[in-house]
C-alpha positions, 0 to 999 in steps of 0.5 A: 500500500506504500506505493500507492501513497508514495507515486501519482498512480491510481487503484486500477493502475496498481491492479494491473501491474500488480496482476502484471508482475503475478500474471494473474488475471479476474479469469484465473483468480475468480475459482481459487477465490469460489474455492477458498470460500466453499473451504471456509464454509465447509470448515466453519460447519465443520466446527459448528457440528463437532462444536455443538452440545452432544444433546443439541439436535439443531441441524 
């Protein structure tokens, strides 16, 4: 974030430079983000299920 303050670049310019450096595009990031959201959701459900008291029948 320091570069944004030091140099007069817009956020889209910054994003474009970062994406160029790492070779990432929205098309390649979208599946990764979807997979992370799915994994996080599944992990959260597992924690909720495991932390539920034994007698609690709530799904």
